[in-house]
C-alpha positions in Angstrom: -45.3 -20.7 -34.9 -45.2 -21.4 -31.6 -46.4 -18.0 -29.9 -45.2 -17.9 -26.1 -47.4 -15.2 -25.1 -51.1 -14.1 -25.0 -51.7 -10.5 -25.7 -54.5 -9.2 -23.2 -57.6 -7.4 -24.0 -56.9 -7.6 -27.7 -60.6 -6.8 -28.7 -60.7 -4.2 -26.3 -57.9 -2.4 -27.6 -58.4 -3.0 -31.3 -61.8 -1.4 -30.5 -59.9 1.7 -28.9 -57.8 2.3 -32.5 -60.7 1.3 -34.4 -60.8 5.1 -36.2 -57.0 5.1 -37.2 -56.8 4.8 -40.8 -53.5 6.1 -41.9 -49.9 7.3 -40.4 -47.5 5.7 -37.5 -48.7 3.2 -35.0 -46.2 3.0 -32.0 -46.1 0.1 -30.1 -44.0 0.8 -27.0 -44.0 -2.6 -25.4 -44.2 -4.5 -28.7 -43.1 -7.8 -26.8 -44.0 -10.8 -29.0 -46.0 -8.7 -31.3 -49.4 -9.9 -30.6 -51.1 -6.3 -30.5 -48.9 -5.1 -33.3 -50.0 -7.9 -35.7 -53.5 -7.2 -35.0 -53.2 -3.5 -35.7 -51.3 -4.4 -39.1 -53.9 -6.6 -39.9 -57.0 -4.5 -39.4 -55.4 -1.5 -40.8 -53.7 -1.9 -43.9 -52.5 1.8 -44.3 -51.0 1.9 -40.8 -47.0 1.8 -40.5 -45.9 0.4 -37.2 -42.9 1.3 -34.9 -42.2 -1.7 -32.8 -40.1 -0.8 -29.6 -39.0 -3.1 -27.0 -36.2 -3.3 -24.3 -36.4 -7.5 -24.3 -34.0 -8.6 -26.8 -35.6 -12.0 -27.0 -39.1 -10.7 -27.3 -37.9 -8.5 -30.3 -36.4 -11.1 -32.0 -39.3 -13.3 -32.0 -41.5 -10.2 -33.0 -39.4 -9.5 -35.9 -40.0 -13.3 -37.2 -43.6 -12.8 -36.7 -44.2 -9.6 -38.2 -41.9 -10.4 -41.4 -44.3 -11.1 -43.6 -45.6 -7.2 -43.3 -42.1 -6.1 -44.9 -41.0 -2.5 -44.8 -44.5 -1.5 -43.1 -42.4 -2.2 -39.7 -39.4 -0.7 -38.0 -38.1 -1.9 -35.0 -35.8 -0.5 -32.1 -34.4 -2.3 -29.2 -34.9 0.6 -26.5 -36.9 1.7 -23.8 -39.9 3.7 -25.1 -39.1 6.8 -23.0 -35.8 7.1 -24.8 -37.0 6.9 -27.9 -40.1 8.5 -28.5 -39.4 12.0 -28.9 -37.2 10.8 -32.2 -40.8 10.6 -33.8 -41.8 14.0 -33.3 -42.5 14.9 -36.7 -44.3 12.0 -38.0 -48.1 11.5 -38.3 -48.7 9.5 -35.3 -52.1 7.9 -35.5 -51.8 5.8 -32.6 -49.8 4.7 -29.4 -49.8 1.7 -27.3 -48.0 0.8 -24.3 -48.8 -2.9 -22.3 -47.3 -1.9 -19.0 -46.7 -5.8 -17.9 -44.3 -8.9 -17.6 -45.1 -10.9 -20.8 -45.9 -14.9 -20.0 -42.6 -16.0 -21.7 -40.8 -13.6 -18.8 -43.1 -15.2 -16.2 -42.6 -18.5 -17.3 -38.9 -18.9 -18.2 -36.9 -20.0 -15.2 -33.7 -18.6 -16.6 -35.5 -15.1 -16.5 -35.6 -15.1 -12.6 -39.1 -13.5 -12.7 -41.2 -16.6 -11.4 -41.0 -18.4 -7.7 -39.0 -21.3 -9.4 -36.5 -19.1 -10.9 -33.2 -20.3 -11.3 -31.4 -17.2 -11.0 -32.1 -13.8 -9.4 -32.7 -11.6 -12.3 -36.1 -9.7 -13.3 -34.3 -7.7 -15.9 -36.8 -7.0 -18.8 -33.7 -5.5 -20.7 -31.1 -8.4 -20.1 -28.2 -5.8 -21.4 -28.9 -4.0 -17.9 -26.4 -5.0 -15.6 -28.7 -4.0 -12.2 -31.0 -6.8 -11.6 -33.1 -8.4 -8.6 -29.9 -9.8 -7.1 -28.6 -6.4 -6.6 -31.9 -4.9 -4.7 -32.1 -8.3 -2.3 -28.7 -8.5 -1.4 -27.5 -4.8 -1.2 -30.6 -2.2 -0.3 -30.4 -1.1 3.1 -33.2 -2.2 5.5 -35.0 1.2 5.0 -34.5 0.9 0.9 -36.3 -2.6 0.9 -38.9 -1.5 3.4 -39.7 1.6 1.3 -40.2 -0.5 -2.1 -42.0 -3.2 -0.5 -44.5 -1.0 1.2 -44.9 1.6 -2.0 -44.4 -0.9 -4.9 -45.7 -4.1 -3.4 -47.9 -2.6 -1.2 -47.0 -5.7 1.0 -48.6 -5.5 4.6 -46.0 -7.4 6.2 -43.2 -5.3 4.4 -41.1 -4.2 7.5 -41.0 -8.1 8.9 -40.0 -9.2 5.0 -37.2 -6.7 5.2 -35.9 -7.4 8.7 -35.6 -11.2 7.7 -34.2 -10.5 4.3 -31.4 -8.5 5.9 -30.8 -10.7 8.6 -30.6 -14.0 6.4 -28.4 -12.3 3.7 -25.6 -11.6 6.7 -24.9 -15.4 6.4 -25.8 -16.1 2.9 -26.6 -14.0 -0.2 -29.8 -14.8 -2.1 -28.8 -16.5 -5.6 -32.0 -17.6 -6.9 -35.7 -16.2 -7.0 -36.8 -19.9 -5.7 -34.8 -19.3 -2.7 -36.2 -16.0 -2.1 -39.8 -17.3 -2.3 -39.4 -20.2 -0.2 -37.4 -18.0 2.4 -40.3 -15.6 2.3 -43.1 -18.3 2.3 -41.3 -19.9 5.4 -42.3 -17.0 7.7 -45.2 -15.2 6.1 -48.9 -15.9 6.6 -50.6 -17.8 3.6 -52.7 -15.6 1.6 -55.0 -16.8 -1.8 -51.8 -15.6 -3.7 -48.3 -16.6 -2.9 -46.9 -15.0 0.0 -44.0 -13.4 -2.0 -45.9 -12.1 -4.8 -46.2 -8.6 -3.6 -42.7 -8.7 -2.8 -41.6 -10.0 -6.3 -43.7 -7.3 -8.1 -42.2 -4.7 -6.1 -38.3 -6.0 -6.7 -39.3 -6.2 -10.4 -40.6 -2.8 -10.5 -37.9 -1.5 -8.8 -35.3 -3.3 -11.0 -37.2 -1.9 -14.2 -37.9 1.1 -13.0 -41.6 0.6 -14.4 -43.6 3.1 -12.7 -40.9 6.5 -13.9 -40.9 4.5 -17.4 -44.9 4.9 -17.8 -44.8 8.3 -16.6 -42.2 9.4 -19.1 -44.1 7.1 -21.9 -47.0 9.3 -21.2 -45.3 12.8 -20.9 -43.2 11.9 -24.4 -46.5 10.5 -25.8 -48.1 14.1 -25.0 -45.2 15.9 -26.6 -45.4 13.6 -29.9 -49.2 13.4 -30.4 -50.9 15.2 -33.2 -54.6 16.1 -33.3 -56.3 12.9 -33.3 -53.9 10.7 -32.0 -55.0 7.8 -30.1 -52.8 6.8 -26.7 -54.1 3.5 -24.9 -52.3 2.0 -21.9 -52.7 -1.6 -20.6 -51.9 -2.0 -16.8 -51.7 -4.8 -14.5 -52.0 -3.4 -11.0 -53.3 -0.3 -9.1 -50.1 1.5 -9.2 -49.9 1.7 -12.5 -53.7 2.1 -13.5 -53.5 5.2 -10.9 -50.8 7.1 -12.7 -52.9 6.4 -16.0 -56.3 7.4 -14.8 -54.7 10.7 -12.7 -53.0 11.5 -16.1 -55.8 11.2 -18.5 -57.9 13.2 -15.9 -55.6 16.4 -15.6 -55.2 16.1 -19.6 -58.9 16.4 -19.8 -59.5 19.7 -17.8 -61.0 22.4 -20.0 -60.4 24.6 -16.9 -56.6 24.8 -15.2 -57.5 27.6 -12.8 -56.6 27.1 -9.1 -59.4 25.6 -7.2 -60.1 28.7 -5.0 -60.0 31.2 -7.7 -63.2 33.1 -7.6 -63.9 32.9 -11.7 -62.4 31.1 -14.5 -59.4 33.1 -16.3 -57.7 30.5 -18.4 -60.6 30.3 -20.9 -61.9 26.9 -20.3 -60.2 25.5 -23.4 -57.0 23.8 -22.0 -58.1 20.1 -22.5 -55.3 18.0 -24.3 -58.2 15.7 -25.8 -61.1 13.6 -24.3 -61.4 10.2 -22.3 -62.5 7.3 -24.9 -63.7 5.3 -21.9 -64.3 6.7 -18.4 -64.1 3.5 -16.8 -61.1 1.2 -18.0 -62.1 -1.9 -19.9 -61.2 -5.3 -18.4 -61.0 -9.0 -19.7 -64.3 -10.8 -20.4 -64.9 -14.1 -18.5 -64.2 -16.1 -21.8 -60.8 -14.2 -22.3 -59.6 -14.8 -18.5 -60.9 -18.7 -18.8 -58.3 -18.8 -21.6 -55.7 -16.5 -20.2 -55.8 -16.2 -16.1 -53.0 -13.7 -16.2 -55.4 -11.2 -18.1 -57.4 -11.0 -14.5 -55.9 -7.7 -13.3 -55.5 -6.3 -16.6 -57.3 -2.9 -17.6 -57.2 -0.6 -20.5 -57.9 3.1 -20.9 -57.8 5.3 -23.9 -57.1 9.0 -24.7 -57.7 11.0 -28.1 -55.4 14.0 -28.6 -56.9 17.2 -30.1 
């Protein structure tokens, strides 16, 4: 079977879930089923709930995981919209890989990469709103905002202004066209000059940060004593949200910082961190899969 995506931090992720024994494991971003397959093999008493908003990826995962039979249930959905459905199940683990798959990045027809034939970037192809709407219809202020906040792009004002001026004469039709346009006036970097702008547009199209926050909040609602939650991120914006959320959940005392003494009982922690520092890819993994270089995984166990 030709597998178009390599699951990142696979060994590290399996390590975080090593203690689970039975119940249900929810893969919020099943993708091509790499992490899911490894979990099913490592834990024969675990049943899997596989969720993904990308129909192509989910179709592949169904074939890949077919040998596990009724141990697997598949759902085409955003995880945030369906997690609460499983509130009554004994949830052993929850995993979310908040990133774009190699397949999505490499396929020109999906419009994620700099050579894309269209300007798309939708993870869920059933969704109408795409990168084309962002680039050609957003106001100058809106473009500046997402390039600055989601792309952390130094030249956000200049790039937004140039795009607005250019689209007056001709709308952008492909990601290749947009990437070449940005590169034509933006100083060269170690990475492609359009990298951070593309990241910002992709996050906006797929509402990735609000989806991550919703996954965290809904995981808290359905978690049981001993449920393990693990999140894989690929850039600082995502990792910051996970880090801060896990930190808040770990607090025993929730009294105001200016309180004279603790009155909350110091028994308010939702659980504890499984790793204080994020786990990152080894040199060996990076050599095999360069895209794993920016990946980080954090784990939390509920009580």
